[in-house]
DRENTORKOL-3810 file (N, C-alpha, C; in nm, 4 decimals):
REM DRENTORKOL-3810
@n.u->-4.3264; n.v->-10.8295; n.w->9.1507; ca.u->-4.1978; ca.v->-10.8719; ca.w->9.0964; c.u->-4.0908; c.v->-10.7744; c.w->9.1429
@n.u->-3.9697; n.v->-10.8244; n.w->9.1469; ca.u->-3.8597; ca.v->-10.7363; ca.w->9.1845; c.u->-3.7788; c.v->-10.6995; c.w->9.0601
@n.u->-3.6798; n.v->-10.6148; n.w->9.0780; ca.u->-3.6006; ca.v->-10.5657; ca.w->8.9652; c.u->-3.5271; c.v->-10.6799; c.w->8.8941
@n.u->-3.4768; n.v->-10.7779; n.w->8.9698; ca.u->-3.4057; ca.v->-10.8896; ca.w->8.9087; c.u->-3.4964; c.v->-10.9644; c.w->8.8118
@n.u->-3.6158; n.v->-10.9981; n.w->8.8563; ca.u->-3.7092; ca.v->-11.0707; ca.w->8.7696; c.u->-3.7448; c.v->-10.9846; c.w->8.6487
@n.u->-3.7723; n.v->-10.8584; n.w->8.6720; ca.u->-3.8088; ca.v->-10.7678; ca.w->8.5627; c.u->-3.6972; c.v->-10.7585; c.w->8.4586
@n.u->-3.5734; n.v->-10.7499; n.w->8.5036; ca.u->-3.4599; ca.v->-10.7339; ca.w->8.4130; c.u->-3.4137; c.v->-10.8657; c.w->8.3492
@n.u->-3.4237; n.v->-10.9763; n.w->8.4239; ca.u->-3.3612; ca.v->-11.1010; ca.w->8.3797; c.u->-3.4572; c.v->-11.2135; c.w->8.3412
@n.u->-3.5807; n.v->-11.2007; n.w->8.3777; ca.u->-3.6787; ca.v->-11.3056; ca.w->8.3464; c.u->-3.8061; c.v->-11.2410; c.w->8.2919
@n.u->-3.7974; n.v->-11.1841; n.w->8.1727; ca.u->-3.9115; ca.v->-11.1088; ca.w->8.1198; c.u->-4.0385; c.v->-11.1923; c.w->8.1030
@n.u->-4.0267; n.v->-11.3190; n.w->8.0669; ca.u->-4.1462; ca.v->-11.4027; ca.w->8.0524; c.u->-4.2159; c.v->-11.4197; c.w->8.1874
@n.u->-4.1372; n.v->-11.4448; n.w->8.2917; ca.u->-4.1926; ca.v->-11.4567; ca.w->8.4274; c.u->-4.2564; c.v->-11.3259; c.w->8.4710
@n.u->-4.1900; n.v->-11.2148; n.w->8.4434; ca.u->-4.2423; ca.v->-11.0831; ca.w->8.4818; c.u->-4.3745; c.v->-11.0552; c.w->8.4113
@n.u->-4.3808; n.v->-11.0820; n.w->8.2808; ca.u->-4.5044; ca.v->-11.0584; ca.w->8.2055; c.u->-4.6195; c.v->-11.1418; c.w->8.2617
@n.u->-4.5919; n.v->-11.2691; n.w->8.2917; ca.u->-4.6984; ca.v->-11.3544; ca.w->8.3441; c.u->-4.7426; c.v->-11.3070; c.w->8.4822
@n.u->-4.6477; n.v->-11.2707; n.w->8.5664; ca.u->-4.6825; ca.v->-11.2240; ca.w->8.7009; c.u->-4.7673; c.v->-11.0974; c.w->8.6944
@n.u->-4.7308; n.v->-11.0041; n.w->8.6081; ca.u->-4.8093; ca.v->-10.8811; ca.w->8.5933; c.u->-4.9499; c.v->-10.9135; c.w->8.5437
@n.u->-4.9608; n.v->-11.0000; n.w->8.4436; ca.u->-5.0931; ca.v->-11.0391; ca.w->8.3924; c.u->-5.1736; c.v->-11.1123; c.w->8.4994
@n.u->-5.1071; n.v->-11.1946; n.w->8.5784; ca.u->-5.1737; ca.v->-11.2689; ca.w->8.6865; c.u->-5.2303; c.v->-11.1728; c.w->8.7911
@n.u->-5.1507; n.v->-11.0767; n.w->8.8328; ca.u->-5.1968; ca.v->-10.9815; ca.w->8.9345; c.u->-5.3052; c.v->-10.8899; c.w->8.8784
@n.u->-5.2943; n.v->-10.8501; n.w->8.7536; ca.u->-5.4000; ca.v->-10.7724; ca.w->8.6885; c.u->-5.5300; c.v->-10.8533; c.w->8.6848
@n.u->-5.5173; n.v->-10.9822; n.w->8.6608; ca.u->-5.6344; ca.v->-11.0702; ca.w->8.6599; c.u->-5.7029; c.v->-11.0723; c.w->8.7960
@n.u->-5.6237; n.v->-11.0729; n.w->8.9042; ca.u->-5.6839; ca.v->-11.0652; ca.w->9.0382; c.u->-5.7645; c.v->-10.9361; c.w->9.0531
@n.u->-5.7104; n.v->-10.8251; n.w->9.0050; ca.u->-5.7817; ca.v->-10.6973; ca.w->9.0160; c.u->-5.9133; c.v->-10.7035; c.w->8.9389
@n.u->-5.9091; n.v->-10.7596; n.w->8.8188; ca.u->-6.0284; ca.v->-10.7688; ca.w->8.7351; c.u->-6.1314; c.v->-10.8639; c.w->8.7964
@n.u->-6.0859; n.v->-10.9804; n.w->8.8381; ca.u->-6.1777; ca.v->-11.0870; ca.w->8.8809; c.u->-6.2178; c.v->-11.0822; c.w->9.0276
@n.u->-6.1304; n.v->-11.0320; n.w->9.1118; ca.u->-6.1510; ca.v->-11.0485; ca.w->9.2560; c.u->-6.1596; c.v->-10.9176; c.w->9.3326
@n.u->-6.2007; n.v->-10.8143; n.w->9.2660; ca.u->-6.2111; ca.v->-10.6822; ca.w->9.3303; c.u->-6.2935; c.v->-10.6901; c.w->9.4590
@n.u->-6.4052; n.v->-10.7610; n.w->9.4548; ca.u->-6.4927; ca.v->-10.7691; ca.w->9.5734; c.u->-6.4261; c.v->-10.8427; c.w->9.6891
@n.u->-6.3394; n.v->-10.9369; n.w->9.6565; ca.u->-6.2685; ca.v->-11.0112; ca.w->9.7602; c.u->-6.1774; c.v->-10.9185; c.w->9.8416
@n.u->-6.1237; n.v->-10.8160; n.w->9.7751; ca.u->-6.0289; ca.v->-10.7252; ca.w->9.8405; c.u->-6.0941; c.v->-10.5992; c.w->9.8958
@n.u->-6.2183; n.v->-10.5719; n.w->9.8560; ca.u->-6.2858; ca.v->-10.4504; ca.w->9.9042; c.u->-6.2925; c.v->-10.4502; c.w->10.0568
@n.u->-6.2703; n.v->-10.3352; n.w->10.1126; ca.u->-6.2773; ca.v->-10.3216; ca.w->10.2574; c.u->-6.1491; c.v->-10.3579; c.w->10.3291
@n.u->-6.0494; n.v->-10.4015; n.w->10.2532; ca.u->-5.9209; ca.v->-10.4367; ca.w->10.3138; c.u->-5.8171; c.v->-10.3355; c.w->10.2682
@n.u->-5.7354; n.v->-10.2935; n.w->10.3599; ca.u->-5.6289; ca.v->-10.1989; ca.w->10.3288; c.u->-5.4974; c.v->-10.2601; c.w->10.3758
@n.u->-5.4017; n.v->-10.2650; n.w->10.2864; ca.u->-5.2726; ca.v->-10.3252; ca.w->10.3194; c.u->-5.1655; c.v->-10.2181; c.w->10.3104
@n.u->-5.0978; n.v->-10.1955; n.w->10.4208; ca.u->-4.9893; ca.v->-10.0973; ca.w->10.4226; c.u->-4.8532; c.v->-10.1636; c.w->10.4173
@n.u->-4.8503; n.v->-10.2903; n.w->10.4540; ca.u->-4.7228; ca.v->-10.3616; ca.w->10.4560; c.u->-4.7392; c.v->-10.4983; c.w->10.3895
@n.u->-4.6263; n.v->-10.5557; n.w->10.3541; ca.u->-4.6263; ca.v->-10.6904; ca.w->10.2982; c.u->-4.6798; c.v->-10.7898; c.w->10.4005
@n.u->-4.6459; n.v->-10.7704; n.w->10.5263; ca.u->-4.6945; ca.v->-10.8604; ca.w->10.6308; c.u->-4.8468; c.v->-10.8563; c.w->10.6425
@n.u->-4.9063; n.v->-10.7372; n.w->10.6301; ca.u->-5.0531; ca.v->-10.7265; ca.w->10.6338; c.u->-5.1150; c.v->-10.8018; c.w->10.5167
@n.u->-5.0540; n.v->-10.7918; n.w->10.3999; ca.u->-5.1036; ca.v->-10.8646; ca.w->10.2819; c.u->-5.0933; c.v->-11.0156; c.w->10.3049
@n.u->-4.9787; n.v->-11.0604; n.w->10.3550; ca.u->-4.9588; ca.v->-11.2030; ca.w->10.3810; c.u->-5.0606; c.v->-11.2556; c.w->10.4816
@n.u->-5.0897; n.v->-11.1777; n.w->10.5826; ca.u->-5.1884; ca.v->-11.2197; ca.w->10.6830; c.u->-5.3262; c.v->-11.2332; c.w->10.6203
@n.u->-5.3617; n.v->-11.1401; n.w->10.5347; ca.u->-5.4905; ca.v->-11.1481; ca.w->10.4645; c.u->-5.4982; c.v->-11.2762; c.w->10.3806
@n.u->-5.3938; n.v->-11.3063; n.w->10.3080; ca.u->-5.3924; ca.v->-11.4266; ca.w->10.2240; c.u->-5.4018; c.v->-11.5516; c.w->10.3108
@n.u->-5.3278; n.v->-11.5549; n.w->10.4221; ca.u->-5.3328; ca.v->-11.6709; ca.w->10.5125; c.u->-5.4713; c.v->-11.6888; c.w->10.5755
@n.u->-5.5455; n.v->-11.5787; n.w->10.5863; ca.u->-5.6773; ca.v->-11.5886; ca.w->10.6496; c.u->-5.7843; c.v->-11.6467; c.w->10.5561
@n.u->-5.7542; n.v->-11.6546; n.w->10.4273; ca.u->-5.8501; ca.v->-11.7118; ca.w->10.3312; c.u->-5.8584; c.v->-11.8623; c.w->10.3506
@n.u->-5.9786; n.v->-11.9170; n.w->10.3305; ca.u->-5.9868; ca.v->-12.0621; ca.w->10.3351; c.u->-5.9214; c.v->-12.1184; c.w->10.2076
@n.u->-5.8751; n.v->-12.2424; n.w->10.2174; ca.u->-5.7982; ca.v->-12.3045; ca.w->10.1098; c.u->-5.8734; c.v->-12.3078; c.w->9.9776
@n.u->-6.0019; n.v->-12.3362; n.w->9.9826; ca.u->-6.0807; ca.v->-12.3454; ca.w->9.8594; c.u->-6.0905; c.v->-12.2098; c.w->9.7895
@n.u->-6.1180; n.v->-12.1046; n.w->9.8650; ca.u->-6.1271; ca.v->-11.9702; ca.w->9.8067; c.u->-5.9939; c.v->-11.9292; c.w->9.7469
@n.u->-5.8869; n.v->-11.9507; n.w->9.8207; ca.u->-5.7540; ca.v->-11.9148; ca.w->9.7720; c.u->-5.7202; c.v->-11.9917; c.w->9.6440
@n.u->-5.7422; n.v->-12.1219; n.w->9.6462; ca.u->-5.7116; ca.v->-12.2056; ca.w->9.5297; c.u->-5.7916; c.v->-12.1645; c.w->9.4070
@n.u->-5.9198; n.v->-12.1373; n.w->9.4279; ca.u->-6.0066; ca.v->-12.0966; ca.w->9.3182; c.u->-5.9616; c.v->-11.9623; c.w->9.2615
@n.u->-5.9291; n.v->-11.8668; n.w->9.3474; ca.u->-5.8847; ca.v->-11.7345; ca.w->9.3024; c.u->-5.7535; c.v->-11.7446; c.w->9.2248
@n.u->-5.6612; n.v->-11.8271; n.w->9.2715; ca.u->-5.5339; ca.v->-11.8441; ca.w->9.2008; c.u->-5.5549; c.v->-11.9094; c.w->9.0647
@n.u->-5.6394; n.v->-12.0124; n.w->9.0598; ca.u->-5.6668; ca.v->-12.0796; ca.w->8.9331; c.u->-5.7281; c.v->-11.9822; c.w->8.8331
@n.u->-5.8241; n.v->-11.9030; n.w->8.8781; ca.u->-5.8879; ca.v->-11.8062; ca.w->8.7896; c.u->-5.7872; c.v->-11.7034; c.w->8.7382
@n.u->-5.7030; n.v->-11.6527; n.w->8.8252; ca.u->-5.6052; ca.v->-11.5510; ca.w->8.7844; c.u->-5.5029; c.v->-11.6096; c.w->8.6866
@n.u->-5.4568; n.v->-11.7308; n.w->8.7114; ca.u->-5.3629; ca.v->-11.7943; ca.w->8.6189; c.u->-5.4275; c.v->-11.8175; c.w->8.4828
@n.u->-5.5520; n.v->-11.8611; n.w->8.4845; ca.u->-5.6224; ca.v->-11.8880; ca.w->8.3596; c.u->-5.6420; c.v->-11.7603; c.w->8.2786
@n.u->-5.6899; n.v->-11.6539; n.w->8.3431; ca.u->-5.7100; ca.v->-11.5287; ca.w->8.2714; c.u->-5.5765; c.v->-11.4711; c.w->8.2240
@n.u->-5.4727; n.v->-11.4814; n.w->8.3040; ca.u->-5.3403; ca.v->-11.4329; ca.w->8.2620; c.u->-5.2960; c.v->-11.5059; c.w->8.1354
@n.u->-5.3170; n.v->-11.6361; n.w->8.1318; ca.u->-5.2821; ca.v->-11.7127; ca.w->8.0125; c.u->-5.3609; c.v->-11.6685; c.w->7.8906
@n.u->-5.4886; n.v->-11.6389; n.w->7.9102; ca.u->-5.5724; ca.v->-11.5926; ca.w->7.7988; c.u->-5.5320; c.v->-11.4532; c.w->7.7517
@n.u->-5.4923; n.v->-11.3678; n.w->7.8445; ca.u->-5.4486; ca.v->-11.2321; ca.w->7.8083; c.u->-5.3208; c.v->-11.2392; c.w->7.7252
@n.u->-5.2258; n.v->-11.3178; n.w->7.7719; ca.u->-5.0948; ca.v->-11.3231; ca.w->7.7067; c.u->-5.0910; c.v->-11.4128; c.w->7.5838
@n.u->-5.1790; n.v->-11.5126; n.w->7.5802; ca.u->-5.1781; ca.v->-11.6106; ca.w->7.4716; c.u->-5.3218; c.v->-11.6331; c.w->7.4240
@n.u->-5.3740; n.v->-11.5417; n.w->7.3427; ca.u->-5.5117; ca.v->-11.5560; ca.w->7.2939; c.u->-5.5281; c.v->-11.6792; c.w->7.2034
@n.u->-5.6484; n.v->-11.7339; n.w->7.2024; ca.u->-5.6776; ca.v->-11.8599; ca.w->7.1341; c.u->-5.6426; c.v->-11.8599; c.w->6.9851
@n.u->-5.6905; n.v->-11.7643; n.w->6.9094; ca.u->-5.6704; ca.v->-11.7686; ca.w->6.7643; c.u->-5.5229; c.v->-11.7590; c.w->6.7248
@n.u->-5.4477; n.v->-11.6632; n.w->6.7804; ca.u->-5.3044; ca.v->-11.6623; ca.w->6.7476; c.u->-5.2325; c.v->-11.7893; c.w->6.7947
@n.u->-5.2741; n.v->-11.8434; n.w->6.9089; ca.u->-5.2138; ca.v->-11.9669; ca.w->6.9582; c.u->-5.2371; c.v->-12.0800; c.w->6.8586
@n.u->-5.3604; n.v->-12.0931; n.w->6.8100; ca.u->-5.3926; ca.v->-12.1996; ca.w->6.7141; c.u->-5.3096; c.v->-12.1850; c.w->6.5866
@n.u->-5.2931; n.v->-12.0624; n.w->6.5400; ca.u->-5.2133; ca.v->-12.0370; ca.w->6.4198; c.u->-5.0677; c.v->-12.0786; c.w->6.4419
@n.u->-5.0099; n.v->-12.0370; n.w->6.5539; ca.u->-4.8709; ca.v->-12.0716; ca.w->6.5827; c.u->-4.8554; c.v->-12.2209; c.w->6.6107
@n.u->-4.9561; n.v->-12.2818; n.w->6.6708; ca.u->-4.9508; ca.v->-12.4258; ca.w->6.6957; c.u->-4.9435; c.v->-12.5030; c.w->6.5642
@n.u->-5.0243; n.v->-12.4638; n.w->6.4695; ca.u->-5.0263; ca.v->-12.5321; ca.w->6.3400; c.u->-4.8874; c.v->-12.5270; c.w->6.2752
@n.u->-4.8269; n.v->-12.4087; n.w->6.2763; ca.u->-4.6931; ca.v->-12.3931; ca.w->6.2176; c.u->-4.5884; c.v->-12.4725; c.w->6.2959
@n.u->-4.5933; n.v->-12.4655; n.w->6.4277; ca.u->-4.4944; ca.v->-12.5357; ca.w->6.5104; c.u->-4.5108; c.v->-12.6870; c.w->6.4997
@n.u->-4.6347; n.v->-12.7347; n.w->6.4885; ca.u->-4.6589; ca.v->-12.8791; ca.w->6.4723; c.u->-4.5997; c.v->-12.9276; c.w->6.3405
@n.u->-4.6142; n.v->-12.8469; n.w->6.2351; ca.u->-4.5558; ca.v->-12.8832; ca.w->6.1058; c.u->-4.4032; c.v->-12.8903; c.w->6.1160
@n.u->-4.3433; n.v->-12.7937; n.w->6.1861; ca.u->-4.1978; ca.v->-12.7946; ca.w->6.2054; c.u->-4.1539; c.v->-12.9156; c.w->6.2882
@n.u->-4.2333; n.v->-12.9510; n.w->6.3882; ca.u->-4.1949; ca.v->-13.0655; ca.w->6.4716; c.u->-4.1998; c.v->-13.1948; c.w->6.3896
@n.u->-4.2962; n.v->-13.2045; n.w->6.2985; ca.u->-4.3023; ca.v->-13.3228; ca.w->6.2117; c.u->-4.1774; c.v->-13.3305; c.w->6.1237
@n.u->-4.1328; n.v->-13.2157; n.w->6.0729; ca.u->-4.0104; ca.v->-13.2120; ca.w->5.9914; c.u->-3.8902; c.v->-13.2571; c.w->6.0730
@n.u->-3.8933; n.v->-13.2304; n.w->6.2031; ca.u->-3.7837; ca.v->-13.2704; ca.w->6.2923; c.u->-3.7994; c.v->-13.4153; c.w->6.3390
@n.u->-3.9034; n.v->-13.4825; n.w->6.2896; ca.u->-3.9246; ca.v->-13.6225; ca.w->6.3249; c.u->-4.0065; c.v->-13.6444; c.w->6.4503
@n.u->-4.0748; n.v->-13.5408; n.w->6.4977; ca.u->-4.1580; ca.v->-13.5529; ca.w->6.6179; c.u->-4.3036; c.v->-13.5270; c.w->6.5815
@n.u->-4.3788; n.v->-13.6333; n.w->6.5642; ca.u->-4.5211; ca.v->-13.6200; ca.w->6.5330; c.u->-4.5956; c.v->-13.5885; c.w->6.6624
@n.u->-4.6644; n.v->-13.4735; n.w->6.6683; ca.u->-4.7342; ca.v->-13.4353; ca.w->6.7917; c.u->-4.8344; c.v->-13.5396; c.w->6.8410
@n.u->-4.8947; n.v->-13.6137; n.w->6.7522; ca.u->-4.9941; ca.v->-13.7128; ca.w->6.7935; c.u->-4.9304; c.v->-13.8395; c.w->6.8480
@n.u->-4.8062; n.v->-13.8683; n.w->6.8073; ca.u->-4.7419; ca.v->-13.9938; ca.w->6.8467; c.u->-4.6241; c.v->-13.9735; c.w->6.9416
@n.u->-4.5553; n.v->-13.8631; n.w->6.9292; ca.u->-4.4309; ca.v->-13.8442; ca.w->7.0055; c.u->-4.4555; c.v->-13.8005; c.w->7.1489
@n.u->-4.5780; n.v->-13.7580; n.w->7.1806; ca.u->-4.6106; ca.v->-13.7214; ca.w->7.3179; c.u->-4.5319; c.v->-13.6039; c.w->7.3704
@n.u->-4.4799; n.v->-13.6203; n.w->7.4908; ca.u->-4.4157; ca.v->-13.5096; ca.w->7.5610; c.u->-4.2963; c.v->-13.4477; c.w->7.4866
@n.u->-4.2089; n.v->-13.5259; n.w->7.4220; ca.u->-4.0994; ca.v->-13.4611; ca.w->7.3480; c.u->-4.1500; c.v->-13.3661; c.w->7.2380
@n.u->-4.2547; n.v->-13.4063; n.w->7.1679; ca.u->-4.3114; ca.v->-13.3189; ca.w->7.0639; c.u->-4.3747; c.v->-13.1954; c.w->7.1258
@n.u->-4.4453; n.v->-13.2141; n.w->7.2356; ca.u->-4.5090; ca.v->-13.1004; ca.w->7.3031; c.u->-4.4035; c.v->-13.0032; c.w->7.3542
@n.u->-4.2950; n.v->-13.0549; n.w->7.4099; ca.u->-4.1856; ca.v->-12.9679; ca.w->7.4549; c.u->-4.1275; c.v->-12.8883; c.w->7.3386
@n.u->-4.1051; n.v->-12.9550; n.w->7.2264; ca.u->-4.0513; ca.v->-12.8897; ca.w->7.1070; c.u->-4.1456; c.v->-12.7784; c.w->7.0600
@n.u->-4.2733; n.v->-12.8109; n.w->7.0495; ca.u->-4.3743; ca.v->-12.7155; ca.w->7.0014; c.u->-4.3907; c.v->-12.5997; c.w->7.0991
@n.u->-4.4046; n.v->-12.6306; n.w->7.2274; ca.u->-4.4290; ca.v->-12.5236; ca.w->7.3250; c.u->-4.3091; c.v->-12.4301; c.w->7.3375
@n.u->-4.1887; n.v->-12.4824; n.w->7.3238; ca.u->-4.0701; ca.v->-12.3965; ca.w->7.3284; c.u->-4.0675; c.v->-12.3002; c.w->7.2101
@n.u->-4.1043; n.v->-12.3501; n.w->7.0930; ca.u->-4.1072; ca.v->-12.2639; ca.w->6.9738; c.u->-4.2140; c.v->-12.1558; c.w->6.9872
@n.u->-4.3316; n.v->-12.1939; n.w->7.0335; ca.u->-4.4419; ca.v->-12.0978; ca.w->7.0447; c.u->-4.4155; c.v->-11.9971; c.w->7.1568
@n.u->-4.3554; n.v->-12.0409; n.w->7.2651; ca.u->-4.3292; ca.v->-11.9526; ca.w->7.3801; c.u->-4.2511; c.v->-11.8293; c.w->7.3380
@n.u->-4.1580; n.v->-11.8461; n.w->7.2475; ca.u->-4.0780; ca.v->-11.7332; ca.w->7.2003; c.u->-4.1654; c.v->-11.6294; c.w->7.1300
@n.u->-4.2657; n.v->-11.6753; n.w->7.0575; ca.u->-4.3546; ca.v->-11.5834; ca.w->6.9847; c.u->-4.4356; c.v->-11.4966; c.w->7.0804
@n.u->-4.4780; n.v->-11.5542; n.w->7.1935; ca.u->-4.5629; ca.v->-11.4834; ca.w->7.2891; c.u->-4.4853; c.v->-11.4242; c.w->7.4066
@n.u->-4.3562; n.v->-11.4529; n.w->7.4131; ca.u->-4.2718; ca.v->-11.4066; ca.w->7.5235; c.u->-4.3252; c.v->-11.4531; c.w->7.6587
@n.u->-4.3576; n.v->-11.5818; n.w->7.6643; ca.u->-4.4004; ca.v->-11.6459; ca.w->7.7889; c.u->-4.3204; c.v->-11.7750; c.w->7.8039
@n.u->-4.3387; n.v->-11.8439; n.w->7.9141; ca.u->-4.2672; ca.v->-11.9687; ca.w->7.9369; c.u->-4.3288; c.v->-12.0823; c.w->7.8550
@n.u->-4.2489; n.v->-12.1831; n.w->7.8215; ca.u->-4.3056; ca.v->-12.3011; ca.w->7.7548; c.u->-4.4178; c.v->-12.3662; c.w->7.8369
@n.u->-4.4055; n.v->-12.3623; n.w->7.9705; ca.u->-4.5099; ca.v->-12.4193; ca.w->8.0558; c.u->-4.6424; c.v->-12.3451; c.w->8.0358
@n.u->-4.6380; n.v->-12.2129; n.w->8.0248; ca.u->-4.7608; ca.v->-12.1359; ca.w->8.0014; c.u->-4.8241; c.v->-12.1764; c.w->7.8690
@n.u->-4.7420; n.v->-12.2000; n.w->7.7683; ca.u->-4.7931; ca.v->-12.2434; ca.w->7.6380; c.u->-4.8542; c.v->-12.3830; c.w->7.6489
@n.u->-4.7872; n.v->-12.4736; n.w->7.7186; ca.u->-4.8403; ca.v->-12.6094; ca.w->7.7335; c.u->-4.9772; c.v->-12.6070; c.w->7.7997
@n.u->-4.9913; n.v->-12.5267; n.w->7.9023; ca.u->-5.1196; ca.v->-12.5174; ca.w->7.9720; c.u->-5.2266; c.v->-12.4642; c.w->7.8781
@n.u->-5.1952; n.v->-12.3611; n.w->7.8016; ca.u->-5.2921; ca.v->-12.3054; ca.w->7.7057; c.u->-5.3262; c.v->-12.4074; c.w->7.5974
@n.u->-5.2255; n.v->-12.4804; n.w->7.5461; ca.u->-5.2513; ca.v->-12.5816; ca.w->7.4432; c.u->-5.3445; c.v->-12.6901; c.w->7.4956
@n.u->-5.3228; n.v->-12.7317; n.w->7.6195; ca.u->-5.4101; ca.v->-12.8321; ca.w->7.6811; c.u->-5.5511; c.v->-12.7777; c.w->7.6991
@n.u->-5.5631; n.v->-12.6580; n.w->7.7522; ca.u->-5.6952; ca.v->-12.6008; ca.w->7.7813; c.u->-5.7751; c.v->-12.5763; c.w->7.6538
@n.u->-5.7063; n.v->-12.5440; n.w->7.5435; ca.u->-5.7759; ca.v->-12.5215; ca.w->7.4170; c.u->-5.7943; c.v->-12.6499; c.w->7.3374
@n.u->-5.7489; n.v->-12.7617; n.w->7.3917; ca.u->-5.7682; ca.v->-12.8907; ca.w->7.3252; c.u->-5.6805; c.v->-12.9099; c.w->7.2025
@n.u->-5.5728; n.v->-12.8341; n.w->7.1919; ca.u->-5.4843; ca.v->-12.8479; ca.w->7.0769; c.u->-5.3873; c.v->-12.9642; c.w->7.0935
@n.u->-5.3610; n.v->-13.0024; n.w->7.2187; ca.u->-5.2783; ca.v->-13.1198; ca.w->7.2472; c.u->-5.3462; c.v->-13.2007; c.w->7.3559
@n.u->-5.3031; n.v->-13.3254; n.w->7.3653; ca.u->-5.3453; ca.v->-13.4121; ca.w->7.4751; c.u->-5.2216; c.v->-13.4823; c.w->7.5263
@n.u->-5.2095; n.v->-13.4858; n.w->7.6571; ca.u->-5.1006; ca.v->-13.5596; ca.w->7.7196; c.u->-5.1604; c.v->-13.6575; c.w->7.8189
@n.u->-5.1035; n.v->-13.7755; n.w->7.8243; ca.u->-5.1495; ca.v->-13.8752; ca.w->7.9210; c.u->-5.1171; c.v->-13.8320; c.w->8.0637
@n.u->-4.9958; n.v->-13.7816; n.w->8.0840; ca.u->-4.9508; ca.v->-13.7432; ca.w->8.2168; c.u->-4.9226; c.v->-13.5928; c.w->8.2171
@n.u->-5.0096; n.v->-13.5157; n.w->8.2815; ca.u->-4.9927; ca.v->-13.3699; ca.w->8.2846; c.u->-4.9400; c.v->-13.3219; c.w->8.4204
@n.u->-4.8889; n.v->-13.4134; n.w->8.5012; ca.u->-4.8419; ca.v->-13.3735; ca.w->8.6343; c.u->-4.7221; c.v->-13.2800; c.w->8.6262
@n.u->-4.6450; n.v->-13.2863; n.w->8.5189; ca.u->-4.5282; ca.v->-13.1987; ca.w->8.5078; c.u->-4.5665; c.v->-13.0574; c.w->8.4674
@n.u->-4.6928; n.v->-13.0346; n.w->8.4306; ca.u->-4.7354; ca.v->-12.9021; ca.w->8.3863; c.u->-4.7775; c.v->-12.8122; c.w->8.5002
@n.u->-4.7837; n.v->-12.8630; n.w->8.6199; ca.u->-4.8189; ca.v->-12.7795; ca.w->8.7345; c.u->-4.9641; c.v->-12.7593; c.w->8.7424
END
């Protein structure tokens, strides 16, 4: 991350740091034996990975970053409270679909200092919500 992101987009910065830490934890063997002195050397290493390995490593790092920043039990607790608030606002999470999920994830995101998208992904993965169309979640 650069200084702008660190200063102006703290949720993005936190997720990026957790994501990169996840790579260190999960993929140490993938990087062993490689030394990067420049950004270009790092980019070349990444480009040399086959698509499946790269995709799998990114998915794993994103997933672990989400778990680090948004643990299951606190997420479930905040989801319950946010779902109750959304019902008071006239958005039933079971019936209102995406508008209710947006309302809930925005409220919870503030508690964890992450993006609403990160919360939506965690809610889906933990089975706390279901959406018919998840293409907007990345």
